[in-house]
C-alpha positions in Angstrom: -38.6 22.9 -28.2 -39.7 26.2 -29.6 -41.8 26.9 -32.8 -44.1 29.6 -34.0 -47.2 27.5 -34.7 -47.9 24.1 -33.1 -50.4 22.2 -35.2 -52.3 19.4 -33.5 -53.3 16.7 -36.1 -51.7 15.4 -39.3 -54.9 15.1 -41.3 -55.5 17.2 -44.4 -56.3 20.4 -42.5 -53.2 20.2 -40.3 -50.9 19.3 -43.2 -52.3 22.0 -45.5 -51.8 24.6 -42.8 -48.3 23.4 -42.1 -47.4 23.6 -45.8 -48.9 27.0 -46.3 -47.1 28.4 -43.3 -43.8 26.8 -44.4 -44.2 28.5 -47.8 -44.6 31.8 -46.0 -41.5 31.3 -43.9 -43.4 30.5 -40.7 -41.9 27.7 -38.5 -44.3 25.0 -37.5 -44.5 21.5 -35.9 -47.2 19.0 -36.4 -48.2 16.6 -33.6 -50.3 13.5 -34.4 -51.6 10.9 -32.0 -51.6 8.1 -34.5 -49.0 6.7 -36.9 -48.6 8.0 -40.4 -49.8 4.6 -41.8 -53.0 4.9 -39.7 -53.7 8.4 -41.0 -53.3 7.2 -44.6 -55.6 4.2 -43.8 -58.6 6.4 -43.1 -61.0 6.1 -46.0 -62.7 9.5 -46.8 -64.4 11.1 -49.7 -62.6 13.4 -52.1 -64.7 15.8 -54.1 -62.5 19.0 -54.3 -63.9 22.5 -54.8 -61.7 24.9 -56.8 -60.6 26.5 -53.5 -59.2 23.2 -52.3 -57.5 22.6 -55.7 -56.0 26.1 -55.6 -54.7 25.4 -52.1 -53.0 22.2 -53.2 -51.3 24.2 -56.0 -50.3 27.0 -53.6 -48.7 24.3 -51.3 -46.7 23.1 -54.3 -48.3 19.6 -54.2 -50.9 19.8 -57.0 -49.0 17.9 -59.8 -50.3 14.4 -59.1 -53.8 15.7 -58.4 -53.9 17.4 -61.8 -52.5 14.2 -63.4 -54.7 11.7 -61.7 -57.7 13.6 -60.4 -61.0 13.4 -62.4 -62.6 16.7 -63.4 -66.4 16.5 -63.0 -68.7 18.9 -64.8 -71.9 17.7 -63.2 -73.8 15.2 -61.1 -76.8 13.0 -61.8 -80.0 13.0 -59.7 -81.9 9.8 -59.8 -85.5 9.7 -58.7 -88.7 7.9 -59.8 -86.4 5.6 -61.8 -84.9 8.3 -64.1 -81.7 10.3 -64.0 -81.4 14.1 -64.5 -78.1 15.9 -64.9 -77.0 19.1 -63.2 -74.5 20.8 -65.5 -72.0 22.7 -63.4 -70.2 24.8 -66.1 -73.4 25.9 -67.7 -75.0 26.9 -64.4 -72.0 28.4 -62.7 -70.0 30.2 -65.4 -67.6 27.3 -66.1 -66.9 26.0 -62.6 -66.2 22.3 -62.0 -65.0 20.0 -59.2 -62.2 17.5 -59.0 -62.5 13.9 -57.7 -59.3 13.1 -55.8 -59.4 11.0 -52.7 -58.7 12.5 -49.3 -56.1 9.8 -48.8 -54.2 11.0 -51.8 -54.4 14.6 -50.7 -52.9 13.5 -47.4 -50.3 11.4 -49.0 -49.1 14.2 -51.2 -48.9 16.6 -48.3 -47.0 14.1 -46.1 -44.5 13.5 -48.9 -43.9 17.2 -49.4 -43.4 17.7 -45.6 -41.0 14.8 -45.4 -39.0 16.0 -48.5 -38.6 19.5 -47.0 -37.5 18.1 -43.7 -40.4 19.6 -41.7 -41.0 18.1 -38.3 -44.0 15.9 -37.8 -44.3 14.0 -34.5 -46.4 10.8 -34.9 -47.7 8.3 -32.4 -48.0 10.4 -29.3 -51.3 8.7 -28.4 -53.6 10.4 -25.9 -50.8 12.2 -24.1 -51.2 15.6 -25.8 -52.3 18.5 -23.6 -52.6 22.2 -24.4 -51.6 24.9 -21.9 -51.7 28.7 -21.4 -53.4 29.5 -24.8 -55.2 32.3 -23.0 -51.9 34.1 -22.7 -49.0 35.0 -25.0 -46.9 31.8 -24.4 -48.9 28.7 -25.2 -47.4 25.3 -24.7 -48.1 21.8 -25.9 -47.0 18.8 -23.8 -46.9 15.2 -24.9 -45.2 11.9 -24.2 -43.1 10.1 -26.8 -41.1 6.9 -26.3 -41.6 7.2 -22.6 -40.2 10.7 -22.3 -42.1 14.0 -21.6 -41.8 16.8 -24.1 -43.0 20.4 -24.3 -43.3 22.8 -27.2 -43.4 26.5 -26.6 -45.2 28.4 -29.4 -46.9 31.6 -30.4 -50.1 29.9 -31.5 -51.8 26.5 -31.5 -53.9 25.3 -34.4 -56.3 22.5 -33.4 -56.7 20.4 -36.6 -57.2 17.1 -34.8 -60.8 16.2 -35.7 -64.1 15.8 -33.9 -62.8 13.7 -31.0 -59.4 15.5 -30.6 -58.0 17.2 -27.6 -58.1 20.8 -29.0 -61.8 21.5 -28.7 -62.0 19.5 -25.5 -59.3 21.8 -24.0 -61.6 24.8 -24.3 -63.4 25.8 -21.1 -67.0 24.6 -21.4 -68.5 28.1 -20.8 -66.5 29.6 -23.7 -67.9 27.5 -26.5 -71.4 26.8 -27.9 -72.0 23.6 -29.7 -74.8 23.0 -32.2 -75.6 19.4 -33.3 -78.1 17.4 -35.3 -77.7 13.6 -35.4 -79.5 11.9 -38.3 -81.4 8.6 -37.7 -79.4 6.6 -40.3 -75.9 6.0 -41.7 -74.1 5.3 -44.9 -72.9 1.8 -45.6 -69.9 2.3 -47.9 -68.0 -0.2 -50.0 -64.7 0.4 -51.9 -63.8 -1.9 -54.7 -61.4 -2.1 -57.6 -64.2 -2.1 -60.3 -65.1 0.5 -62.9 -67.8 3.0 -61.8 -71.3 2.6 -63.2 -71.0 6.2 -64.6 -68.3 8.8 -65.2 -70.0 11.3 -62.8 -71.6 10.8 -59.4 -75.2 9.5 -59.2 -77.3 10.6 -56.2 -80.3 8.4 -55.9 -83.6 9.0 -54.0 -85.7 5.8 -53.8 -88.5 4.4 -51.7 -85.8 2.0 -50.4 -83.6 4.8 -49.2 -80.7 6.9 -50.5 -77.8 5.5 -52.6 -74.7 7.2 -54.0 -72.4 5.9 -56.8 -69.0 7.6 -56.6 -65.5 6.7 -57.6 -61.8 7.3 -56.7 -60.5 6.6 -60.2 -61.6 5.0 -63.5 -60.9 1.6 -62.0 -61.9 2.1 -58.3 -65.5 2.7 -57.2 -67.0 3.9 -53.9 -70.6 3.0 -53.4 -73.0 3.9 -50.5 -76.5 2.8 -49.4 -78.5 4.3 -46.6 -79.0 1.9 -43.7 -80.5 2.1 -40.2 -78.0 3.1 -37.4 -78.8 -0.3 -35.8 -77.2 -2.2 -38.8 -73.8 -3.8 -38.3 -71.3 -3.9 -41.2 -70.5 -7.6 -40.5 -74.1 -8.5 -41.3 -73.6 -7.2 -44.9 -71.8 -9.5 -47.3 -70.5 -8.0 -50.5 -73.2 -9.8 -52.5 -75.9 -8.4 -50.2 -74.5 -4.9 -50.6 -74.5 -5.1 -54.4 -77.9 -6.6 -54.5 -79.3 -3.7 -52.4 -77.5 -1.1 -54.4 -78.8 -2.6 -57.7 -82.4 -2.2 -56.4 -81.8 1.5 -55.9 -80.4 2.2 -59.4 -82.0 2.9 -62.8 -81.9 0.1 -65.4 -78.9 1.5 -67.3 -76.7 1.9 -64.1 -77.9 -1.5 -62.8 -76.8 -3.1 -66.1 -73.3 -1.4 -65.8 -72.8 -2.4 -62.2 -69.6 -4.5 -61.9 -69.3 -6.5 -58.7 -65.9 -7.1 -57.1 -64.5 -7.9 -53.6 -64.6 -5.0 -51.2 -61.3 -3.4 -50.2 -63.0 -1.6 -47.3 -66.6 -1.6 -46.0 -67.9 0.5 -43.1 -71.0 2.3 -41.8 -70.6 6.0 -41.2 -73.1 7.9 -39.1 -74.4 11.3 -40.3 -74.4 14.5 -38.2 -74.4 18.2 -38.5 -72.2 19.9 -35.9 -70.7 23.4 -35.4 -68.7 24.8 -32.5 -68.7 28.5 -32.0 -66.4 30.5 -31.8 -63.3 29.0 -33.4 -60.7 31.1 -31.6 -59.9 31.0 -27.9 -57.0 33.3 -27.2 -54.1 31.8 -29.1 -55.8 28.5 -29.9 -57.6 28.2 -33.2 -59.9 25.3 -34.3 -60.0 24.2 -37.9 -61.7 21.4 -39.9 -63.5 18.7 -38.1 -62.4 20.0 -34.7 -64.9 22.8 -35.3 -67.6 21.4 -37.5 -69.0 18.2 -39.1 -71.3 18.1 -42.1 -73.2 15.1 -43.5 -71.3 13.8 -46.5 -74.2 14.3 -48.9 -73.0 17.8 -50.0 -69.3 16.8 -50.3 -68.3 19.7 -48.1 -66.2 18.2 -45.2 -62.7 18.4 -46.7 -63.6 21.6 -48.6 -64.6 23.4 -45.4 -61.4 22.3 -43.8 -59.5 23.8 -46.7 -61.3 27.2 -46.5 -60.7 27.3 -42.7 -57.0 26.7 -43.4 -57.0 29.4 -46.1 -58.5 32.0 -43.6 -56.2 30.9 -40.8 -53.0 30.8 -42.8 -53.8 34.2 -44.2 -54.3 35.7 -40.8 -51.1 34.2 -39.4 -49.1 35.4 -42.4 -50.5 38.9 -41.8 -49.5 38.7 -38.1 -45.9 37.8 -38.8 -45.4 39.7 -42.0 -47.4 42.9 -41.4 -47.6 42.8 -37.6 -51.4 43.0 -38.0 -53.9 41.0 -36.0 -56.8 41.8 -38.3 -56.8 38.3 -39.9 -56.6 36.3 -36.7 -59.1 38.6 -34.9 -61.7 37.9 -37.7 -60.8 34.3 -38.4 -63.7 32.8 -36.5 -66.3 35.2 -37.9 -65.2 34.8 -41.5 -64.9 31.0 -41.3 -68.2 30.5 -39.6 -70.1 32.5 -42.3 -69.0 30.0 -44.9 -69.4 27.0 -42.6 -73.0 27.7 -41.9 -73.8 28.1 -45.6 -72.2 24.7 -46.2 -74.0 23.2 -43.2 -77.3 24.5 -44.7 -76.6 23.0 -48.1 -75.5 19.6 -46.7 -78.6 19.5 -44.4 -80.8 20.4 -47.4 -79.3 17.7 -49.6 -79.6 15.2 -46.8 -83.3 16.1 -46.3 -84.0 15.9 -50.0 -82.5 12.5 -50.8 -82.8 10.3 -47.7 -85.7 8.2 -46.4 -86.6 9.5 -42.9 -88.2 7.1 -40.4 -91.9 7.9 -39.7 -92.5 10.2 -42.8 -94.1 7.4 -44.8 -95.5 7.8 -48.3 -96.1 11.5 -48.1 -92.5 12.2 -47.3 -91.5 10.3 -50.5 -94.0 12.3 -52.6 -92.9 15.6 -51.2 -89.2 14.8 -52.0 -90.1 13.8 -55.5 -92.1 17.0 -56.0 -89.1 19.0 -54.9 -86.7 17.1 -57.1 -89.0 17.6 -60.1 -89.0 21.3 -59.4 -85.3 21.3 -58.9 -84.4 19.7 -62.2 -87.1 21.7 -64.1 -86.1 25.1 -62.8 -82.9 26.7 -64.0 -82.9 29.0 -60.9 -83.2 26.0 -58.5 -80.6 24.0 -60.5 -78.3 26.9 -60.3 -78.6 27.2 -56.6 -77.6 23.5 -56.2 -74.7 23.8 -58.7 -73.4 27.0 -57.1 -73.3 25.4 -53.6 -71.9 22.1 -54.9 -68.9 23.7 -56.7 -68.3 25.9 -53.7 -69.3 29.4 -52.7 -66.7 32.1 -52.9 -64.5 33.0 -49.9 
């Protein structure tokens, strides 16, 4: 098989890239180790910056997002038992975010790709291997239904996540990895119950962090900070709701509706960046190149900005015969990535209870939060980062 761009991974970054390239007339094939149903079954957050919203529109798949997505104009910071609002439009010149689940983003992109007859090869397992990307004729090999296959291409886009084959295929001496693993996780519960508030509530308490989020007006996603040693099977739904209630203010606690969990899991938190993001004709994008703690709502949005930079560079290569965009892809993407890493790290440091820091750690966090909500300059810095820094 021959294509122009072979895309490894059918998550949001791979599907976004495939759709953008298709719109520009660039042939591409997506290869995914899991089934489409498995990919859609992955529960992820979904706070979209304007850049991600614009990309969905550019791909021609934004209609359902605009119909069902929830436009949010702020967040609430809860500390010392009281909530304080950060008003995005007032602080950023009118900018907002849209709450629209990553599963729905993926579903819309999958449907568009299928409707246009674009090739996505699912269920290839761990058989994918990347070859000759240091030259001008890269190849992707995989097994499907017991038969060996090979794709010849001009470029390979590694959009296959943190544990994927793309980054693992890079020679160890050619890549530098930066990582911070946090000493706690997020226990998350998804339920078909109305949210406690129409905007997200980020809570700093002496019991640990909590987040009240939602997927729709009738589906809520809640999180509480737990030790990494905790097991999800040790948390009943009632135990989760009891703990969440202890971390909320009286009004939110009163509005908390309990319902059976649709999904419950513990997610570890880490900051991770791999540099560079280009190796010959192999490019890394999304979680294959970086991970952020979910505190700043940046994971999907960073993947979207990577894809924007990469698609622009590839279009320039084919349309204008210029390598300017692909030559500077890694540098441009990493500038934005590190700013988002900093913001996510800062939000995580500000809101979570860290082992060993004791009462003084809590007091220092509360002092910083009081300064943050009392200072327009500090509130503006938070709002600007949350709604998304410019490309």
